[in-house]
N, C-alpha and C positions, 0 to 999 in steps of 0.2 A: 813738400811730404802732405801739406793739408790738402793742396789741390789736386794732388793724386788720389787721396782719400776722397775726396768730394766728388771726383769723376769716376772714381772706381764702383763706387755704390750704385750709383743710378745705372752704369754698365752692367753689373751684376745683376740688377733688378731685371734690367731689358733682357739680357741674356735668359734669364729663368722665365719670363713672360713667353718670349719666343719659343724658347725650346717646349714650354708646356703646349703652346697652342699647335706646333710642328707635330707632337704628340698625338693631340687630340685630333689632329686635321682629318686622318683616315676615317673616322667614325661619323662625321657631320658633313653634309653636302654644302653647307654655305663657307665652310673653311677650306675650300679646295687651294685657294692662292697661297696658303701658307706651307702647302707641300713644297713649292718651289724655293722656299728657304731652308730645307731640310739639309743640304750639302753645307752651307755657310754655318748653320746652328752645329752640325757635326763638327766641323772645323774648330769653332770658338769652344765647343765643349771639350775638344782634346787638348788644345791649349790651356784652358782652364784646371784640366786635370794634371797636366804637366807641371804647371806651374804649383798647384796644391800638394803634388809629390815631393815638388823641390823644396817647399815649405814645411815639408814633414808631416803635412795635414793628411795623415793616412786614411782617415773616416770619410772626410769630406772628398777628398782624391779618388777614393772608391765610388763615392756615389756619383760623381761625375764620369766616371770611365762607364759605370753601369747605366748611365743616361745615354751616352754614346752608343752603348750597344742595343739599347733599346729604339735609338733613332734609325740606326742602321738594319734593326731586324727586317723590316718591309723589303730590303733588296734580296734578302736570301729567299724570298716566295718564288722564283723563278726556276723551272726546271723542263725537262721533256720526259716522253714517254717513248717506249719502243713501239715501231710501228709492224704491224704483220705484213709480210710481203705481198698479200694478195689485195692490200687497201689501194687502189687508184689514187693517184695525186693530182693535184692542181697546183698552178702558180699563181698568186696573186701579188699585185704590185699597187700600194697607196701612192700615188703619184702626187706631188706638193702643187703642182700647177698645170697650165695646158700650153706654157710657153714653148716654142720649139725646140730648145735643148732638151726639155723634159720629156717631150714625145717622142723624140728622136731616141732617147735612151730606153723608152718604154718599148718601141719598135724592135731594136735592137733585142732585147729580153723577150719579147713577144708573150707575155704572161696569158693564162688562161681568162683571167679576171683583171681589169684595170678600174681602179677606184680614182676617181678626179674629185677630191672632196672641196676644191677651191679654184674654179675657172680662173684665168687670168682677165684683166679687166678687157683685154682686146677681144678674147672669147666670147664674154658676156655679151658684150656690144654686138658683134656678129651674129650670135644665137639669136637674140632677141627673145621673144616668150615663144615656148614651143610646148607640145604636148609631151606627155612622158615617155611613152613606148615609140621606138621607131625601129621598125623591122628591116628596112632599106634605107639607110641614110643616104645614098647615092641617089635617092630618088626625090630628095628634097635639097634643092641648089643651096640654099641657105644652110644648110649642115655640111653640105660638102664644101662650101667656101670656108666654113668656120673651123672646122678640123680635118682638113683633107688628108691628113696623113692617116687617118683611123677608118677612112671609109671603107677600104678593100679588106683590111684584116679583120676588123670588128664590127658585128652586127648580132643581134640588135645592139640599140643604144638605148638606154635609160636616162633621161635626162630630167634634172629639176632645176629650169633657169631660173625660177625665182629666189632660188639659195644659192644658185651658181655651182652647182655640182653634176657630174654625171658617172653612170656606172658603164661599163663597156664590156660585152662578152665575147670572147673569141669567135669567130664564124665557124660554124659548124658543131660548136660546143653544147648548144642548147636548141631547142625546139621553141620557136615564136609562139605556139599555143600553150606552151607550158608557162608563159610568164604572166603574172596576175600582181599588180601594184597594189600593196597595202597602205603604205604611208608615202604623201608626197604634198602634204599640207604645207601652206605659206607659212613661215615663221617655224616651223618644227626643226628645221635643220638637220633632217634626216631623210632619206629616201630609202625605203623597204620594199622588196619584191620577193615574190616567190618563182623559182625557177628549177627546170630539171637539168641537171648538169651531170654528164657521164652516167646517166639512167639513175641518179639519185635525186629525189627530191628536197631541195634546199631553200631556205630563205636568206637572201642576201641583204643585208644592212649597212648603210654608209651613213656615217655623221660629219657634221662639223659644226660641233657646239659652240656657241658663244663664249668668250673669255669669263672667267668667275669673277664673283665681286670681290672689289669694287672696281674692276676694269672693265664693267659692263654692268648694267643695272641689277639692281638687288633682285634676285630670285628668277633672273632670265634663264641661266644655266640649269638652275634646279628644276624650273619647269619643264624645260627640254626633256632631261634626262628621266624625270619622274613620268611623262607622257610616253616616251619610247620603251621604257621598264614595263609599263603597264600593257603594252602592245605585245613586246616580247614575250611576257609571261602566258600569252594566251596562243603563241604559237607550236603547234605540235611537233613539227619537223626540225632536222637539224639547222643550225643558224652560224652564219658567217658574219660577224660584227667588226667593221674595220673603220678607220677614217682618224681624222684629228679632232681627239676628244677635248684639247685644253684641259687636261687633267692628268696627273700621273697615275701609274697603275694600281698602287695601294691605296687610293683616295677612295673616299665613300662613293663618289660617282661612279667608277669603274665596279666596286663592290656591288651597289644596286644592280647595274645591268646585267654584271655576271651571274648574281643570283637570280634575275629574272629570267635569263635564259638557259639556267643551268650549266653554265660554263665552268671549266675546272682548268687545271695545269696551265695556269697563265704564264706567258714568257714576254720578253720585253726587250727593246734595244732604243738607245738613243737617237734621237733624229734632230732635235732643235737644241740651241741653234746651230745651224751647218758648219758655220765656221768656228765653233767653239771645241776645245777639247775635252769638255764635260757637257755632254747633251743631255735634255730632259727627253723622257720617253712619252710624250703625249701624242705620238701616232702610234696606234695599238691595231692588234687584231685578238679577237675571241672567238672561240668556237665551241659549240655545244652538240649533243645528239650522237655522238659517236665519232664526230670529225677530231682529227689530231693535226696539230701543229708540228710538221718534221723539221723544220727550220725557219729561222727567222733572221733578218739581217737588215741592216742600212745600207742604201743604194750610193753612189757617188754623188758628188756635187752637180745639179742640174741648174744652177743658176736661182735657187730657191732659198729662202732662210729655213727651209726645211730639207732633211734629206728623204729620198724615197725609201719606203718600206717593203722588204720583199720577204713574203711568205711561201711557203710550201706546204701545202695543207693535204693530209690524207682522208680520203673518204670512206664511209663504213664499208664493210664488204657487204656485197648483195646476198 
């Protein structure tokens, strides 16, 4: 009995500290990692509440149940809006890798926009160092050899080989003269470009942020987020922001970026880890400027630890 009491008190304190940290995580950029503990803390809080009610501790049990509701709250923030019939739609896939299985799936779906925020090691090696914009990838043998599956159906290609990412636009969907790169600096872990898609001027932004502290250096992810947010805030056109954020939808990271670009109506679905029944929504899509997400779903297993993210986006009526 004494041993149980000695162990129970530290565990209770640990639970309270973790619960407080998870509650505060959406408000601070440096606490992004704590968001991944939200589900275990919710389950622990439910167990504590049940035990307290069983012990007829109605007041403390009620407080524990209130804590559970507060922790669940961010998950209630997803939703959709009706889309007018005159809004053109484009299909976007965030592909978790450039392995053959993943590319075969993408070619079967044939999205208008294909974001690959994390090339496989083989693709990285085959590509080497490349400039960003490629109007005709077939004209560059190194590109055709590295990603032969995409050369016929997708052009232009926007590559950021120093960060291992690429953005591919379906042939005929845009005019190469409308493409202008805004962000492709080394270490930003973002690729941002202006394009004209279906006669609509857009900015496409793809990210693959580093993991939050302490899984990577202190302040690295925060610096990447703050730099991109400063850029998005200055863009006057509709924006599609997508990729691997290594952060959950209700985190301060996504809140900062969404506020900078004027995004609303956030939706999300779990994509990581691929084999788990409970998946984290760290691969996401945000839109602004009259764009609307019509549908959002995870794709099938394609050999990666992430599942593909598939979004249908309605463009503003002209």
